[in-house]
C-alpha positions as CSV (number, residue, x, y, z in Angstrom):
1,M,134.5,211.9,183.6
2,M,131.3,212.8,181.1
3,L,130.6,215.6,178.5
4,S,127.7,216.6,177.1
5,R,126.9,217.0,173.8
6,S,128.2,220.7,172.8
7,K,125.6,223.0,171.2
8,H,128.2,224.9,168.7
9,R,127.9,221.9,165.8
10,S,128.9,222.3,162.3
11,S,126.4,223.4,160.2
12,V,127.3,220.2,157.6
13,E,125.6,217.6,160.0
14,V,123.0,216.1,158.4
15,C,121.4,212.5,158.5
16,S,123.4,209.7,157.1
17,D,120.2,207.8,156.2
18,C,117.6,210.7,154.6
19,G,120.0,213.9,154.4
20,A,118.0,215.4,157.2
21,S,119.1,218.8,158.5
22,D,119.8,219.1,162.0
23,P,120.5,215.8,163.7
24,S,119.9,215.0,167.1
25,W,121.1,211.3,167.7
26,A,124.2,209.3,166.7
27,S,124.8,205.2,166.0
28,I,128.3,204.9,168.1
29,N,129.5,201.9,166.0
30,R,128.4,202.9,162.5
31,G,129.6,206.2,163.4
32,L,127.2,207.9,161.6
33,L,124.6,211.2,162.4
34,L,121.3,210.4,162.5
35,C,117.8,212.7,162.7
36,A,114.5,211.3,165.0
37,E,112.7,209.7,162.6
38,C,115.7,207.8,160.9
39,C,116.6,206.6,164.6
40,S,113.2,205.5,165.5
41,V,114.2,202.4,163.0
42,H,117.4,202.1,164.4
43,R,116.3,201.2,167.5
44,S,113.8,198.8,166.5
45,M,116.2,196.9,164.8
46,G,118.3,196.4,168.0
47,R,121.2,197.2,170.1
48,H,123.2,194.4,168.6
49,I,122.7,196.2,165.1
50,S,122.7,200.4,166.1
51,H,123.4,201.4,169.2
52,V,122.0,205.1,169.1
53,K,122.4,207.6,171.4
54,S,121.3,211.0,172.0
55,L,123.7,213.6,171.1
56,R,121.6,216.4,173.0
57,Q,120.3,215.1,176.1
58,G,123.0,212.3,176.7
59,S,126.2,212.0,178.8
60,W,130.0,211.7,176.3
61,P,133.1,210.6,177.7
62,P,134.8,212.7,176.0
63,S,136.7,210.3,173.6
64,L,133.6,208.8,172.3
65,L,132.2,211.4,171.2
66,S,135.6,212.6,169.5
67,M,135.6,209.3,167.6
68,V,131.6,209.6,166.3
69,Q,132.9,213.4,165.2
70,A,135.8,212.1,163.5
71,L,133.9,209.1,161.5
72,T,131.4,212.3,160.6
73,A,134.5,214.2,159.4
74,Q,136.2,211.5,157.3
75,N,132.9,210.6,155.6
76,V,132.6,207.3,157.1
77,N,128.7,206.8,155.6
78,S,130.6,206.4,152.3
79,I,131.8,203.1,153.4
80,W,128.0,202.0,154.5
81,E,126.3,203.4,150.9
82,H,129.6,202.3,148.7
83,S,127.7,200.6,146.0
84,L,125.0,203.7,146.2
85,L,128.2,206.0,144.6
86,D,129.0,203.9,142.1
87,T,128.2,205.4,139.1
88,S,128.2,202.7,136.8
89,A,125.1,201.1,139.2
90,P,121.4,201.7,137.4
91,K,119.9,204.7,138.8
92,H,117.1,203.0,140.2
93,L,119.7,201.0,142.4
94,R,121.0,204.1,143.5
95,K,118.5,206.1,145.0
96,K,118.2,207.2,148.2
97,P,115.4,208.4,150.6
98,Q,114.4,212.1,151.0
99,P,114.0,213.8,153.9
100,K,110.4,214.6,153.2
101,D,109.8,210.9,152.6
102,P,107.6,209.1,154.5
103,L,109.2,207.2,156.9
104,H,107.3,204.0,156.2
105,P,107.7,202.3,153.7
106,I,110.7,204.4,152.4
107,K,112.4,205.8,154.8
108,S,112.5,202.1,156.7
109,E,113.3,199.9,154.0
110,F,116.4,201.6,152.7
111,I,117.5,201.5,156.4
112,L,116.9,198.3,156.9
113,A,119.1,197.5,153.3
114,K,122.0,199.4,154.4
115,H,122.3,198.5,157.8
116,L,120.9,194.9,158.6
117,R,121.3,193.1,155.1
118,L,124.4,195.8,154.5
119,A,123.1,195.3,150.7
120,Y,124.8,198.7,149.7
121,V,128.7,197.8,151.7
122,L,131.4,196.5,149.8
123,R,132.0,192.7,150.7
124,A,135.6,191.3,151.2
125,R,137.4,189.2,148.4
126,R,136.5,185.9,149.0
127,D,140.4,184.5,147.9
128,E,141.5,186.1,151.2
129,P,143.1,183.9,153.2
130,P,141.1,183.6,157.0
131,G,142.8,186.2,159.3
132,E,143.9,188.3,156.6
133,L,140.9,191.4,157.5
134,G,142.5,191.0,161.0
135,R,146.1,191.5,160.1
136,Q,145.1,194.5,158.1
137,L,142.6,196.2,161.2
138,H,145.8,194.9,163.7
139,S,147.9,197.5,161.4
140,A,145.7,199.8,160.8
141,V,144.6,200.8,164.6
142,R,147.9,202.4,165.4
143,S,147.0,205.2,162.8
144,S,144.5,207.7,163.0
145,S,143.0,206.0,159.8
146,L,139.3,205.4,161.5
147,D,137.6,205.5,158.1
148,T,140.1,202.4,157.0
149,A,139.6,200.3,160.4
150,M,135.5,201.1,159.9
151,R,136.0,199.7,156.6
152,L,138.1,196.6,157.4
153,L,135.3,195.7,160.6
154,A,132.3,196.6,158.1
155,Q,133.9,193.7,156.1
156,G,134.1,190.9,158.9
157,A,137.2,191.8,160.6
158,D,137.9,190.6,164.3
159,P,138.0,193.2,166.6
160,N,139.3,190.7,169.2
161,Y,142.3,189.4,166.6
162,F,145.0,188.1,168.2
163,N,148.6,188.3,166.5
164,Q,150.6,185.7,167.2
165,E,154.1,187.1,165.9
166,K,153.3,190.4,168.1
167,G,151.7,188.7,170.6
168,N,148.5,191.3,171.0
169,T,145.1,192.0,169.9
170,C,144.4,195.2,168.0
171,L,143.2,196.9,171.1
172,H,146.3,196.5,173.3
173,V,148.1,198.1,169.5
174,A,145.4,201.3,170.1
175,C,146.7,201.8,173.6
176,R,149.9,201.3,173.1
177,A,149.6,203.7,170.1
178,G,147.7,206.7,172.3
179,Q,144.8,206.7,169.3
180,P,141.5,206.4,171.9
181,A,139.5,207.0,168.8
182,Q,140.5,203.8,167.3
183,A,140.1,202.1,171.0
184,E,136.6,203.5,171.5
185,L,136.0,202.2,168.3
186,L,137.4,198.6,168.5
187,V,135.5,198.5,171.6
188,A,132.0,199.6,170.2
189,W,132.6,196.8,167.7
190,G,133.3,194.2,170.7
191,A,137.0,194.2,171.2
192,D,137.7,192.7,175.3
193,P,139.4,195.1,177.3
194,T,140.4,193.2,179.7
195,A,142.7,190.7,176.9
196,R,146.0,190.4,177.7
197,D,149.0,190.0,175.2
198,S,151.6,187.8,175.6
199,M,153.4,189.8,178.4
200,G,150.3,189.2,180.2
201,N,149.1,193.1,180.0
202,M,146.0,194.8,179.9
203,P,144.9,197.4,176.9
204,A,145.1,199.8,180.3
205,D,148.5,198.5,181.1
206,C,149.5,199.2,177.4
207,A,148.4,202.7,177.4
208,R,150.0,203.7,180.7
209,V,153.6,201.9,179.7
210,G,153.0,204.3,176.5
211,G,152.3,207.5,178.8
212,H,148.9,208.0,177.6
213,T,147.1,208.1,180.8
214,E,143.9,209.8,180.4
215,L,143.3,206.1,177.8
216,A,144.5,204.3,180.5
217,D,142.2,205.3,182.8
218,R,139.4,205.2,180.4
219,M,140.5,201.6,179.4
220,T,139.7,200.9,183.2
221,E,136.7,202.3,183.0
222,L,135.1,200.1,180.0
223,V,136.1,197.6,181.8
224,Y,133.9,198.3,184.8
225,E,131.1,199.5,182.5
226,C,128.4,197.1,183.0
227,S,128.7,197.5,186.9
228,D,128.7,201.1,186.3
229,R,125.9,201.2,184.4
230,L,123.9,199.4,187.0
231,I,124.9,201.0,190.2
232,Q,124.7,204.4,188.7
233,F,120.8,203.3,187.5
234,L,120.5,201.7,190.8
235,T,121.8,204.8,193.2
236,G,123.0,207.9,190.7
237,A,126.3,207.6,192.0
238,R,129.3,206.4,189.9
239,P,132.5,204.1,191.8
240,E,135.9,206.5,191.6
241,H,138.0,204.0,189.5
242,S,140.9,206.5,189.6
243,A,141.3,206.4,193.5
244,G,140.7,202.8,193.3
245,R,137.3,202.0,194.3
246,H,135.7,200.1,191.6
247,Y,132.7,199.3,193.6
248,I,129.5,200.8,195.4
249,V,127.6,198.1,197.4
250,P,124.0,198.6,197.3
251,R,122.3,198.7,200.9
252,A,120.6,195.1,201.1
253,H,116.8,194.5,202.1
254,D,115.6,194.2,205.4
255,S,114.3,190.4,206.2
256,H,111.1,191.3,207.3
257,E,110.5,193.9,204.3
258,M,111.4,191.2,201.7
259,T,107.8,189.2,200.5
260,D,108.1,185.4,200.6
261,V,107.7,185.3,196.4
262,A,111.1,188.2,196.7
263,K,113.3,185.8,199.4
264,A,112.4,182.7,196.7
265,A,113.5,184.6,193.5
266,R,116.6,185.5,195.3
267,G,117.2,181.9,196.2
268,K,117.1,181.1,192.5
269,L,119.4,183.9,191.3
270,Q,121.5,182.6,193.7
271,L,121.4,178.8,192.4
272,L,122.4,180.4,188.9
273,P,125.7,179.0,187.4
274,N,128.1,181.6,186.8
275,H,127.3,181.7,182.9
276,L,123.4,182.3,183.3
277,F,124.2,184.6,186.2
278,E,126.4,186.7,183.6
279,E,123.5,186.3,180.6
280,L,121.1,187.7,182.8
281,V,123.3,190.6,183.6
282,M,123.8,191.0,180.2
283,D,120.3,191.4,179.7
284,I,119.8,193.5,182.5
285,Y,122.1,196.1,181.1
286,D,120.4,196.3,177.6
287,E,116.9,196.6,179.5
288,I,118.5,199.5,181.6
289,D,119.9,201.0,177.8
290,R,116.4,200.7,176.6
291,R,114.7,202.6,179.6
292,E,117.4,205.7,179.2
293,T,117.0,205.9,176.0
294,E,113.5,205.3,176.0
295,A,112.8,208.4,178.6
296,I,115.1,210.8,176.3
297,W,113.1,209.5,173.1
298,Q,109.6,210.7,174.9
299,T,110.7,214.0,175.6
300,S,112.8,214.3,172.4
301,A,110.8,212.9,169.6
302,T,108.0,215.4,169.1
303,G,105.6,213.4,166.8
304,L,107.0,210.5,167.2
305,E,106.0,209.0,170.9
306,R,104.5,206.1,168.9
307,C,107.6,205.1,167.1
308,G,108.9,204.2,170.7
309,V,110.7,200.7,171.4
310,A,108.2,199.1,174.0
311,F,110.5,196.4,174.8
312,L,113.8,194.9,174.0
313,P,114.1,193.9,170.0
314,V,114.8,189.9,169.2
315,N,118.1,189.2,168.7
316,P,118.7,186.3,166.5
317,A,121.9,185.3,167.7
318,L,119.9,184.1,171.0
319,S,117.7,181.2,171.7
320,A,114.1,181.9,171.8
321,P,113.7,181.5,175.6
322,R,116.1,184.0,175.8
323,N,114.8,186.2,174.1
324,Q,111.5,186.1,175.6
325,G,112.8,186.9,178.8
326,R,115.0,189.6,177.6
327,Q,111.5,191.4,176.7
328,K,109.6,190.3,180.0
329,L,111.9,192.5,181.1
330,A,109.9,195.5,180.4
331,R,106.9,194.4,182.1
332,L,108.9,195.3,185.3
333,S,108.0,198.5,187.3
334,A,110.6,200.2,188.7
335,P,110.4,199.3,192.2
336,E,110.8,195.9,190.7
337,L,113.6,196.6,188.4
338,A,115.3,198.4,191.2
339,A,115.1,195.3,193.7
340,L,116.1,193.3,190.8
341,L,119.1,195.2,190.3
342,R,119.9,195.2,194.1
343,D,119.5,191.2,194.7
344,V,122.1,190.8,191.6
345,L,124.6,193.6,192.7
346,L,124.4,191.6,196.2
347,D,124.8,188.4,194.5
348,A,127.5,189.4,192.7
349,T,129.2,190.0,195.9
350,R,128.4,187.1,197.6
351,R,130.1,185.1,194.4
352,Q,133.3,187.3,194.6
353,R,133.9,186.7,198.6
354,I,133.4,183.1,197.9
355,A,135.7,182.8,194.8
356,A,138.3,184.7,197.5
357,L,138.4,182.0,199.5
358,Q,140.5,179.9,197.2
359,P,143.9,179.8,197.5
360,R,146.4,182.7,195.4
361,G,148.1,180.0,193.3
362,L,144.7,179.2,191.9
363,S,143.3,182.4,191.0
364,G,143.5,185.4,188.5
365,P,142.8,189.0,189.1
366,S,140.1,189.4,192.2
367,N,137.4,191.0,189.6
368,P,136.2,188.2,187.2
369,L,132.5,188.3,188.1
370,L,131.0,187.9,185.2
371,S,133.2,186.7,183.0
372,A,132.1,183.2,181.0
373,T,136.0,182.9,179.5
374,H,136.9,179.8,182.0
375,L,133.1,178.4,183.2
376,K,133.3,174.8,181.8
377,H,128.8,174.8,181.6
378,L,129.5,177.5,178.8
379,S,130.1,173.9,176.4
380,Q,127.8,171.9,178.7
381,M,124.7,173.3,178.7
382,S,123.0,175.0,175.9
383,D,121.3,178.5,175.4
384,D,117.8,177.2,174.6
385,E,117.6,176.0,178.4
386,P,115.4,178.2,180.2
387,L,116.7,179.8,183.3
388,Y,114.7,178.5,185.9
389,D,115.5,175.3,185.1
390,S,119.0,175.1,186.0
391,V,119.8,174.3,189.7
392,A,123.4,174.5,190.9
393,S,125.5,171.8,192.2
394,D,128.6,171.5,194.2
395,E,130.4,171.7,191.0
396,D,128.7,174.6,189.7
397,Y,130.2,176.5,192.8
398,A,133.6,175.1,192.6
399,A,133.4,177.2,189.1
400,L,133.4,181.0,190.9
401,A,136.6,180.7,191.2
402,P,138.4,184.0,190.7
403,I,139.2,183.6,187.0
404,D,140.8,186.3,184.9
405,L,138.3,188.1,182.3
406,D,140.7,186.6,179.1
407,M,138.3,187.2,176.6
408,S,140.8,185.8,173.8
409,H,139.9,182.0,174.1
410,L,135.7,183.2,173.4
411,D,135.0,184.3,170.2
412,P,132.3,187.3,170.1
413,R,128.8,186.5,169.3
414,A,127.8,187.4,165.5
415,G,125.7,190.5,166.1
416,E,127.2,191.6,169.6
417,V,128.1,194.7,169.1
418,V,129.8,196.1,172.4
419,A,131.5,193.2,174.2
420,S,132.5,195.9,177.0
421,T,129.1,196.3,178.1
422,Y,129.1,192.8,179.0
423,N,132.6,192.4,181.0
424,P,132.2,194.2,184.0
425,S,134.5,193.2,187.1
426,L,133.4,193.6,190.6
427,P,136.2,193.6,193.7
428,T,135.7,191.9,197.0
429,D,135.3,194.8,198.8
430,Q,134.7,198.4,198.2
431,S,138.5,199.3,198.5
432,T,139.8,197.1,195.9
433,S,143.5,197.9,194.4
434,D,144.0,197.8,191.0
435,P,142.5,194.8,188.9
436,T,146.4,194.5,187.0
437,R,148.2,193.6,190.2
438,S,148.2,190.3,188.9
439,H,148.1,188.3,186.0
440,S,146.9,185.3,184.3
441,P,148.5,183.0,181.8
442,S,149.5,184.0,178.3
443,P,146.5,183.8,175.9
444,G,149.0,183.0,173.2
445,L,149.4,179.8,174.1
446,S,145.7,178.1,173.3
447,V,145.3,181.0,170.3
448,P,147.2,178.5,168.0
449,K,144.8,175.6,169.2
450,K,142.1,177.9,168.9
451,K,142.9,178.8,165.4
452,T,143.6,174.7,164.6
453,E,140.6,173.8,166.0
454,I,139.0,176.4,163.4
455,E,141.2,175.2,160.6
456,S,139.9,172.0,160.7
457,L,136.1,172.8,161.5
458,K,136.2,175.2,158.2
459,K,137.6,172.0,156.3
460,E,135.1,169.5,157.4
461,L,132.1,172.3,156.6
462,D,133.8,172.1,153.1
463,N,133.3,168.4,153.3
464,R,129.7,168.3,154.3
465,D,129.3,170.9,151.6
466,S,130.7,168.5,148.9
467,T,128.7,165.8,150.3
468,I,125.6,167.3,150.5
469,T,126.3,169.0,146.4
470,E,127.0,165.2,145.4
471,L,123.7,164.1,147.2
472,K,121.7,166.5,145.6
473,N,123.0,165.9,142.0
474,Q,122.7,161.9,142.8
475,L,119.0,163.1,143.8
476,K,118.7,164.4,140.6
477,N,119.5,161.5,138.9
478,L,117.6,159.2,141.2
479,Q,114.4,161.4,139.6
480,T,115.4,161.3,136.4
481,I,115.4,157.5,136.6
482,V,112.0,157.4,139.0
483,E,110.6,159.3,135.5
484,Q,111.7,157.3,133.1
485,L,110.6,154.2,135.0
486,T,106.9,155.8,135.3
487,K,107.0,156.1,131.8
488,E,107.9,152.6,131.0
489,N,105.6,151.3,133.4
490,S,102.4,153.3,131.8
491,A,103.9,151.8,128.5
492,L,103.7,148.5,129.5
493,K,100.8,148.8,131.3
494,T,99.1,149.5,128.0
495,S,100.8,146.6,126.2
496,S,100.1,144.2,128.9
497,V,96.2,144.9,128.0
498,D,96.5,144.4,124.5
499,D,98.2,141.0,124.8
500,D,95.6,139.7,127.3
501,H,93.2,141.0,124.9
502,S,94.8,139.3,122.1
503,M,95.6,136.3,124.6
504,T,91.9,136.1,124.8
505,S,90.6,136.0,121.5
506,Q,93.3,133.7,120.3
507,T,92.2,131.3,123.0
508,S,88.7,131.1,121.7
509,I,89.8,130.5,118.3
510,N,92.4,127.6,119.0
511,E,89.4,125.8,120.7
512,S,86.8,126.5,118.1
513,N,90.0,125.0,115.4
514,N,90.2,121.9,117.4
515,T,86.3,121.1,117.4
516,L,84.7,122.2,114.6
517,E,85.2,125.4,111.7
518,L,83.6,128.4,113.1
519,S,81.4,130.6,111.2
520,P,83.0,133.9,109.6
521,Q,81.0,136.1,111.9
522,E,82.8,134.2,115.6
523,R,85.8,134.2,114.1
524,G,85.7,137.8,113.8
525,R,86.6,138.5,110.1
526,S,84.3,139.4,107.3
527,L,82.2,137.0,105.2
528,D,85.0,137.0,102.2
529,T,88.1,136.3,104.7
530,E,89.6,132.6,104.4
531,P,89.1,130.1,107.7
532,L,92.0,130.1,110.3
533,T,95.0,127.9,108.5
534,L,97.1,125.8,110.9
535,S,100.3,128.0,110.3
536,E,98.6,130.6,111.6
537,D,97.6,129.5,114.4
538,V,101.2,128.6,115.1
539,E,102.1,131.9,114.9
540,L,99.7,133.5,117.1
541,R,100.7,131.0,119.6
542,Q,104.4,131.9,119.4
543,A,103.5,135.5,120.0
544,V,101.6,134.4,123.0
545,K,104.8,133.0,124.3
546,T,107.1,135.7,123.5
547,R,104.7,137.6,126.2
548,P,107.1,138.8,129.3
549,V,106.4,136.9,132.5
550,S,106.4,140.5,134.2
551,M,105.6,143.7,133.2
552,F,109.0,144.9,134.5
553,E,111.1,142.3,132.3
554,A,112.8,144.0,129.6
555,R,111.6,142.8,126.4
556,E,115.1,143.3,124.6
557,G,118.5,143.2,125.4
558,P,120.7,140.3,127.6
559,K,119.3,139.6,131.1
560,N,122.6,140.1,132.7
561,N,124.8,143.2,131.0
562,W,128.3,143.4,133.3
563,Q,128.0,146.7,132.1
564,V,125.3,147.8,133.8
565,T,125.8,146.0,136.8
566,K,129.3,147.6,137.2
567,H,127.1,151.2,136.7
568,Q,125.1,149.9,139.8
569,L,127.9,149.2,142.1
570,T,129.6,152.4,141.7
571,S,126.7,154.5,142.3
572,I,124.1,155.2,145.3
573,P,121.2,155.4,143.0
574,G,122.1,152.5,140.8
575,L,122.3,150.1,143.9
576,E,118.6,151.6,145.3
577,R,117.4,151.1,141.7
578,S,119.0,147.3,141.9
579,L,117.5,146.7,145.3
580,T,114.0,148.2,144.4
581,Q,114.2,146.2,140.7
582,G,114.8,142.6,142.4
583,A,112.0,143.6,145.1
584,L,110.1,144.2,142.1
585,E,110.8,141.9,139.8
586,G,110.8,138.8,143.0
587,A,107.6,139.7,143.4
588,S,106.1,139.8,140.4
589,V,107.2,136.0,139.3
590,Q,104.4,133.1,139.2
591,Q,104.1,131.2,142.4
592,A,106.6,128.7,142.6
593,P,105.5,125.3,144.2
594,S,106.3,126.4,147.7
595,G,104.7,130.1,147.6
596,E,106.9,130.6,150.7
597,V,110.0,130.9,148.7
598,Q,108.7,134.1,147.5
599,L,107.7,135.3,150.7
600,R,110.8,135.0,152.8
601,A,112.5,136.6,150.1
602,E,110.3,139.6,150.0
603,A,111.3,139.9,153.4
604,V,115.5,139.7,152.8
605,T,114.5,142.6,150.3
606,R,113.1,144.6,152.4
607,C,115.9,144.5,155.0
608,I,118.4,145.0,152.9
609,Q,116.6,148.2,152.3
610,E,116.7,148.9,155.6
611,L,120.0,148.3,155.7
612,W,121.1,150.8,153.0
613,A,119.0,153.9,154.4
614,A,120.8,153.6,157.8
615,A,124.1,153.1,156.3
616,R,123.4,156.0,153.5
617,L,122.0,158.2,156.7
618,R,125.2,157.1,159.3
619,R,122.5,156.1,161.3
620,P,123.4,153.7,164.2
621,Q,121.0,150.8,163.8
622,L,123.5,149.0,161.6
623,P,124.2,145.9,163.6
624,D,119.8,145.6,164.3
625,C,119.8,145.7,160.9
626,A,122.3,143.5,160.2
627,D,120.9,141.2,162.4
628,S,117.3,141.3,160.7
629,I,118.7,140.5,157.8
630,R,120.6,137.5,159.3
631,R,117.4,136.1,160.7
632,A,115.3,136.4,157.3
633,V,117.8,134.5,155.1
634,A,118.4,131.8,157.9
635,D,114.2,131.7,157.2
636,L,114.8,131.6,153.5
637,L,117.5,129.0,153.6
638,S,115.3,127.0,156.6
639,L,112.8,125.9,153.3
640,F,115.9,124.0,151.0
641,P,117.7,120.6,152.5
642,Q,121.6,121.0,153.2
643,T,122.3,119.2,150.0
644,C,119.9,119.2,147.0
645,T,120.1,116.8,144.1
646,D,120.1,120.0,141.6
647,S,123.6,121.5,141.4
648,A,122.3,124.9,140.2
649,L,120.1,125.3,142.9
650,Q,123.2,124.5,145.5
651,Q,125.4,126.7,144.0
652,V,122.6,129.5,144.5
653,I,121.9,128.4,148.1
654,S,125.5,128.4,149.1
655,E,126.1,132.5,147.4
656,L,123.0,133.4,149.0
657,R,124.4,132.6,152.4
658,A,127.9,133.1,151.7
659,A,126.4,136.8,150.8
660,G,124.3,137.0,154.2
661,E,126.8,136.7,156.4
662,A,129.5,138.8,154.5
663,V,126.5,141.3,155.1
664,V,126.7,140.7,158.9
665,L,130.8,140.8,159.2
666,S,130.4,144.1,157.3
667,C,128.1,145.3,159.6
668,S,129.5,144.3,163.1
669,T,132.7,145.3,162.2
670,R,132.0,149.4,161.1
671,A,133.2,148.5,157.6
672,P,133.3,151.3,155.1
673,L,130.4,152.4,153.2
674,D,131.4,150.8,149.9
675,Q,132.3,147.6,151.6
676,V,128.3,147.2,152.7
677,R,126.9,148.7,149.5
678,A,129.1,145.5,147.7
679,A,127.8,143.2,150.9
680,A,124.1,144.3,150.0
681,Y,124.2,144.3,146.3
682,D,125.9,140.8,146.8
683,L,122.9,139.4,149.0
684,A,120.2,141.0,146.9
685,K,121.7,139.5,143.6
686,A,121.9,136.2,145.3
687,T,118.3,136.8,146.8
688,K,116.8,137.7,142.8
689,L,118.7,134.1,141.8
690,L,117.2,132.2,144.1
691,V,113.4,133.5,143.3
692,T,114.5,133.1,139.1
693,H,115.1,129.7,139.8
694,F,111.6,128.8,140.9
695,T,110.6,131.2,137.7
696,P,109.0,128.5,135.3
697,S,110.5,129.5,131.9
């Protein structure tokens, strides 16, 4: 039953966003009245944010209109403007647009902040346990306090919350308590009218058991909301659900009337899996709602014709290919859209009849047409895949079994407002009986499993957050070390230039002393200075010898500090720095008797760095990196005989061979990250000792 908007309205009704009098539109899921200007911004945000409907020209179910009127009477707008009503806040943060303010940018920016970003809503407490808002909503819907339910929904309560103790959802409670306004509000926010409680009853069954016949009939209409909307748009008629007729079969195309393109399109439509077919119907439903609203808009919004919505707004919860496909529906002409609707409804009938061929024991109710609850492809195929790239297989048709529309196993997509419009059910024929004649298994059996999975995912997310924070801190430490090394490098370069100049001068002086005494000008002294003595010559030679071999060597302090080494072993930046330091020092030493030692040692160092990069990012290339290290170490060891007369060199070679084997073993056995890090550090240390052994003292 539909009811037009009454002309006798209260004089206190004003636009909830700007305060203009005589509002002509309503936002169903927000529970607000809107003027035409503010409504244009609501339409541009999309139906998933604000579902608008004309108060004067739209057809309203009585319970839905009563719900909007009750929300207005309970001043539900204070929920969306909570912080604006706070007198302690600064005045510039509590400014609300006036009716005479320009639509752009004053009104539009305020509406986007209020409804899209929810900037003025009272946020829920962060310390509340998971599901607390859902439990409060489950208790609130049994009363007529719509403002309480709206506040909980605005704060993030799940409209499909399933109470484990009671064994039912919020919608079951509202229907059993005979609260049609609460039921309409829950459905407007995405509650599933086909969900079953622990006894296998749907909300319509609960309302009928409680003696609320009208509410039960309304719940039945909501079950078939999507198919009814498509049929009414195509034929102008609505099925009589009270008489058991839930579907009107459209007339099929004559084969000679169809073009080759139309036949090919029908073939592609029939090859779509169930879940992709359901998504297509969702998009068509939204497009029909846009066209009907746009037709009313063009005739009622005087002076705002240019503010219409030419295509469906982008929904961030959907993939880019699907958003593009949704917007392309606006390019279809009226005959083309009618042909598409006819093909969709006929293919829905075909799918339902195929599902009816299975044994009764394997089927649920006879009207599961567009439910994606139990489809295995829902988790196997991404939403990013375009529709035209999907070809059905034999297993796809096996998924067409008549299954129950139990949405308790499927969390609602973020941003979706009216989930009931996306859960239609088409019977096998025109005279299908009541869909409640058979029941599916209780959703309560799988809800605990889902909750356990959600809890584990939350814990894993927290662990990832802590890991990210730790990595950020380590990155800051590494940046600090790099800056310090850069400064030291600059200082060492400056000192190196001074030492080279001093060495050159001293060499010339020494050569002169070995032959004959130079003139004062050649010594770089004044005419009054004494000749260079032997003691001064010795001091200069000692100064030259104390110059470090490499500019990266420390000028002071011990060469091997155990505390520094221990700190490097326990920090990722320390290991990276030690590996890099070893590579730089190994590359900067003077050429050994065999320069091949340095080259092959550098190859080992590079392999260690690649191994650590793969280990830190948890890549699966660890065995390959370990194999590279094994070959590099073998090449380095091949330069030396099996036994050396130099005991120190033999000890270094043994340590290098053992360290290389430890790295390969830790990677092949999937050892923990700490063990891989320790083995890599030992190998780097052994390589450095081998290179240092050939450095002249």
